[in-house]
C-alpha positions in Angstrom: -15.8 17.6 -3.4 -17.1 14.7 -5.5 -16.3 11.2 -4.4 -16.3 8.2 -6.6 -18.7 5.5 -5.3 -17.0 2.2 -4.6 -17.6 -0.6 -7.0 -20.1 -3.3 -5.9 -19.2 -6.9 -6.0 -20.2 -8.4 -9.3 -22.6 -11.2 -9.9 -20.4 -14.2 -10.6 -21.9 -15.2 -13.9 -20.4 -14.9 -17.4 -21.6 -15.1 -20.9 -20.2 -17.4 -23.6 -19.0 -14.3 -25.5 -17.1 -12.9 -22.5 -15.5 -16.3 -21.7 -14.4 -16.6 -25.3 -12.9 -13.1 -25.2 -11.0 -14.0 -22.0 -9.8 -17.2 -23.6 -7.8 -15.2 -26.1 -5.9 -13.6 -23.3 -5.2 -17.0 -21.7 -3.8 -18.2 -25.0 -1.4 -15.4 -25.1 0.0 -15.7 -21.6 -0.3 -19.4 -21.1 1.1 -21.0 -24.2 4.5 -22.0 -22.9 7.9 -20.6 -22.6 8.6 -20.1 -26.3 5.1 -19.2 -27.6 3.5 -17.1 -24.8 3.4 -13.4 -25.2 2.5 -10.4 -23.1 -0.8 -8.6 -23.2 -1.0 -5.0 -24.3 -2.0 -2.4 -21.8 -5.6 -2.3 -23.2 -5.8 -6.1 -23.2 -4.6 -6.4 -19.6 -7.2 -3.8 -18.6 -9.9 -5.6 -20.4 -8.9 -8.9 -18.7 -9.0 -7.2 -15.3 -12.5 -5.8 -16.1 -13.7 -9.2 -17.0 -12.3 -10.7 -13.8 -13.9 -8.0 -11.6 -17.2 -8.2 -13.4 -17.4 -12.0 -13.4 -17.0 -12.1 -17.2 -14.6 -15.0 -16.9 -15.2 -18.4 -15.3 -13.5 -19.3 -12.0 -11.3 -21.8 -13.9 -10.3 -19.1 -16.3 -9.5 -16.6 -13.6 -7.4 -19.2 -11.7 -5.5 -20.1 -14.8 -4.9 -16.4 -15.6 -3.5 -15.7 -12.2 -1.2 -18.7 -11.9 0.0 -18.2 -15.5 1.0 -14.6 -14.7 2.5 -15.7 -11.4 4.8 -18.2 -13.3 5.8 -15.9 -16.1 5.6 -12.6 -14.2 3.5 -9.8 -15.5 5.2 -7.3 -17.9 5.2 -3.6 -17.0 2.4 -2.6 -19.5 0.2 -5.5 -18.2 0.6 -4.1 -14.7 -0.2 -0.6 -16.0 -3.4 -1.9 -17.7 -4.6 -3.6 -14.5 -3.7 -0.5 -12.6 -5.8 1.6 -14.9 -8.8 -0.5 -13.9 -8.1 -0.2 -10.2 -7.8 3.6 -10.5 -11.0 3.8 -12.4 -13.1 1.3 -10.5 -11.7 1.6 -7.0 -12.4 4.3 -4.4 -11.0 7.8 -5.0 -9.8 10.3 -2.4 -8.5 13.9 -3.0 -6.7 16.5 -1.0 -6.1 20.2 -1.5 -2.3 19.8 -1.0 0.2 17.2 -1.9 -0.2 13.9 0.0 1.9 10.8 0.7 0.5 7.4 -0.1 1.9 4.1 1.1 1.7 0.8 -0.9 2.5 -2.4 1.0 1.4 -6.0 0.9 -2.2 -6.5 1.8 -1.5 -9.8 3.4 0.1 -8.1 6.4 3.0 -8.7 8.7 4.0 -11.7 10.7 7.6 -11.4 11.7 8.5 -7.8 12.4 6.6 -5.1 14.4 4.9 -2.7 12.0 5.9 1.0 12.3 3.8 2.5 9.5 0.7 3.4 11.6 2.9 5.4 14.0 4.8 6.9 11.1 1.4 8.0 9.6 0.5 9.7 12.9 3.7 11.7 12.9 3.3 12.7 9.3 -0.3 13.7 9.8 0.6 15.8 12.9 3.1 17.6 10.6 0.1 18.5 8.3 1.0 16.0 5.6 -2.0 14.2 4.2 -1.4 10.4 4.5 -3.3 7.7 2.6 -2.9 4.1 3.7 -4.5 1.0 2.1 -5.2 -2.5 3.2 -7.6 -5.3 3.7 -8.7 -7.9 6.3 -6.6 -11.0 7.1 -5.6 -12.3 3.8 -3.7 -15.2 2.3 -0.9 -16.1 1.9 0.5 -14.7 5.2 -2.7 -13.7 7.1 -0.6 -11.1 8.8 -1.8 -8.4 11.1 -3.7 -5.6 9.3 -3.8 -1.9 9.5 -7.3 -1.9 10.9 -6.2 -4.1 13.8 -3.2 -2.0 14.5 -5.2 1.3 14.7 -7.8 -0.5 16.8 -5.0 -1.3 19.3 -4.3 2.5 19.4 -8.0 3.1 20.2 -8.9 4.3 16.6 -11.7 2.3 14.9 -11.2 2.7 11.1 -13.0 -0.4 9.7 -16.6 -0.4 8.5 -16.5 3.3 7.5 -18.0 4.9 4.4 -15.8 6.5 1.8 -17.2 9.9 2.6 -16.3 9.4 6.3 -12.7 8.5 5.2 -12.5 11.6 3.0 -13.8 13.8 5.9 -11.1 12.4 8.2 -8.5 13.0 5.6 -9.7 16.6 5.2 -9.8 17.3 8.9 -7.0 15.2 10.4 -4.8 14.3 7.4 -5.1 10.5 7.7 -7.1 8.1 5.6 -7.3 4.3 5.5 -8.8 2.7 2.5 -10.1 -0.7 3.5 -10.8 -3.0 0.6 -13.7 -4.9 2.2 -15.5 -1.6 2.8 -14.4 0.4 -0.3 -13.6 -2.0 -3.1 -15.7 -5.1 -2.8 -15.1 -6.1 -6.5 -11.4 -6.6 -5.7 -12.3 -8.4 -2.5 -13.9 -11.2 -4.6 -10.3 -12.3 -5.7 -9.3 -13.3 -2.2 -10.6 -16.9 -2.5 -8.2 -17.4 -5.5 -5.3 -16.3 -3.4 -6.2 -19.0 -0.9 -6.7 -21.7 -3.5 -3.5 -20.9 -5.4 -1.3 -20.6 -2.2 0.8 -17.9 -4.0 0.5 -14.2 -4.4 -1.1 -13.5 -7.8 -0.2 -10.4 -9.9 -2.8 -8.3 -8.2 -0.5 -8.5 -5.1 2.1 -6.6 -7.1 -0.7 -4.2 -8.2 -1.6 -3.4 -4.6 1.9 -2.1 -4.0 1.5 0.4 -6.9 -2.1 1.4 -6.7 -3.3 4.3 -4.6 -6.8 5.6 -4.0 -5.5 9.1 -3.9 -6.0 11.1 -7.1 -3.9 14.2 -7.4 -0.4 15.4 -6.4 1.3 12.9 -4.1 4.4 10.9 -3.3 3.7 7.3 -3.9 5.8 5.0 -1.7 5.9 1.4 -2.8 7.5 -1.5 -1.0 9.4 -4.3 -2.7 11.4 -7.4 -1.8 13.2 -8.5 -5.0 15.0 -6.1 -7.4 13.1 -7.4 -10.5 9.9 -6.4 -8.8 11.2 -2.9 -8.2 12.3 -2.5 -11.8 8.9 -3.6 -13.1 7.2 -1.2 -10.8 9.3 1.7 -12.0 8.3 1.0 -15.6 4.7 0.3 -14.9 4.3 3.5 -12.9 6.0 5.6 -15.5 3.5 4.3 -18.1 0.7 5.2 -15.7 1.9 8.7 -15.3 3.1 8.4 -11.7 6.0 10.9 -11.7 6.7 11.1 -8.0 7.6 7.6 -6.8 9.8 6.2 -4.0 10.5 2.5 -3.9 11.7 1.0 -0.6 13.2 -2.4 0.2 11.3 -2.5 3.5 10.6 -5.0 6.2 8.6 -7.9 4.8 8.1 -6.0 1.5 6.5 -3.1 3.4 7.4 0.6 3.4 8.8 0.3 6.9 12.5 1.2 6.7 14.8 -1.2 8.7 17.2 0.1 11.2 19.3 -3.1 11.3 20.8 -2.6 7.8 21.2 0.0 5.1 17.9 1.0 3.5 17.8 0.6 -0.3 15.5 3.1 -1.9 14.9 4.6 -5.4 13.4 7.8 -6.8 13.1 7.0 -10.5 13.1 9.9 -13.0 14.2 10.6 -16.5 17.7 11.0 -15.1 18.0 7.5 -13.7 16.7 5.3 -10.9 17.6 7.8 -8.2 19.1 5.1 -6.1 19.7 6.1 -2.5 21.2 4.0 0.2 20.2 5.3 3.6 22.4 4.4 6.6 20.7 4.5 10.0 24.1 4.2 11.7 25.0 7.7 10.2 22.2 9.2 12.2 22.4 7.3 15.5 19.4 5.1 14.6 21.1 1.8 14.1 19.7 -1.2 16.1 17.7 -4.4 15.8 14.4 -4.4 14.0 11.7 -5.2 16.7 10.0 -8.5 16.3 6.2 -9.0 16.2 5.1 -10.3 19.5 1.3 -10.0 19.2 -1.2 -7.2 19.1 -1.3 -6.5 22.9 2.4 -6.2 23.1 2.5 -4.0 20.0 -0.1 -1.7 21.4 1.9 -1.1 24.6 5.1 -0.6 22.6 3.4 1.8 20.1 2.0 4.1 22.8 5.4 4.2 24.5 7.1 5.1 21.1 4.6 7.9 20.6 6.0 9.3 23.8 9.6 8.8 22.6 10.2 5.7 24.7 10.7 1.9 24.3 11.7 -0.5 21.6 9.7 1.1 18.7 10.9 4.7 19.4 14.1 4.4 17.4 12.5 2.8 14.3 9.7 5.3 14.5 12.1 8.3 14.5 14.1 6.8 11.6 11.0 6.2 9.5 9.1 9.4 10.3 12.1 11.6 9.8 13.1 10.0 6.5 9.5 10.3 5.1 9.2 14.0 6.2 12.4 14.6 4.2 11.3 12.5 1.2 7.9 14.2 1.1 9.6 17.6 0.9 8.7 19.0 4.3 12.3 19.1 5.2 15.4 19.9 3.1 17.5 16.8 4.2 17.3 13.7 6.2 18.9 15.2 9.4 16.4 18.0 9.4 13.6 15.5 8.9 14.8 13.5 11.9 14.9 16.7 14.0 11.4 17.6 12.9 10.1 14.1 13.8 11.8 14.3 17.2 10.2 17.7 17.9 6.8 16.5 17.0 7.1 13.5 19.3 8.6 15.4 22.2 6.1 18.2 22.0 3.1 15.9 22.3 1.7 16.9 18.9 1.6 13.3 17.8 -0.3 12.1 20.8 -2.7 15.0 20.4 -3.3 13.9 16.8 -4.0 10.4 18.0 -6.5 11.7 20.5 -8.2 13.8 17.8 -8.5 10.6 15.6 -10.0 8.7 18.5 -12.6 11.4 19.1 -13.4 11.6 15.4 -13.8 7.8 15.1 -15.9 7.4 18.3 -18.4 4.6 18.1 -19.2 3.4 14.6 -22.4 4.8 13.1 
């Protein structure tokens, strides 16, 4: 299997010609309410290439990001930027359909994350799972996937892409870590800090996946306009199997304290599905984030079917087993998840991941 090498961080220098080219894009998006216009897909892709390669000055990059933040990127602009991330970023492949989760890279600060535990259940069912994230990142500086797996005894940071692919092949779980696998994108973090707002690349991170091939792409959202733009951008990009989720803090974690708003867009419509945890005996409060040590204890208890995170885990894992096509309906998915947890299969997969990770090379 051929793996694409991750991009290296660019030299932060730019020519007069590249700055002038970038300036044409700034004029289009930053001219004011009545005279600004969107970029074409190709123009947005070229702008993103210039940003990643250092072909625009820091002042130009900052202006581009804040102008897009104010006016909101149009679907074809997001698709153009997504084209670049797919081409330049790390690439993973599987021999069977996978599930890939897109959630905010700046982490979680209010509610206890469920997605690492969900990923373990799905992987123990034989479904390849691709997660993506970064280190502590503005604007929230929330807890990261690497930290959460570390609390479970699985060290996933500082790994090569070939190592990640091997773990995906053998144990059906991969974590793409931006500092390790996409350093060119990592150079944009300082702009997020200086601007104090999520730039358009934050929307891009919810839609991008390093997995190339057949997959269900799950994308979190907060505001309905964000969801609608994502549908259009992903359709242009050729993503035909998409699930959008109004999850906790913009993540893909389904709440149990309220109805879950989801969508499966297709040519026949938005595929809107409202999932009610009360209908399946899963209703309750969404556990709060109380720190990494508390979470680690709660997580291990939940993998044994006990404690505060057990109910949210069952709801999430069962729903995603169904949505990924492993089970015919949601009730069957919940039964499947319950069986995996009660049989010890999930704890066994966790132990296999610990053994595979071992000490870093």
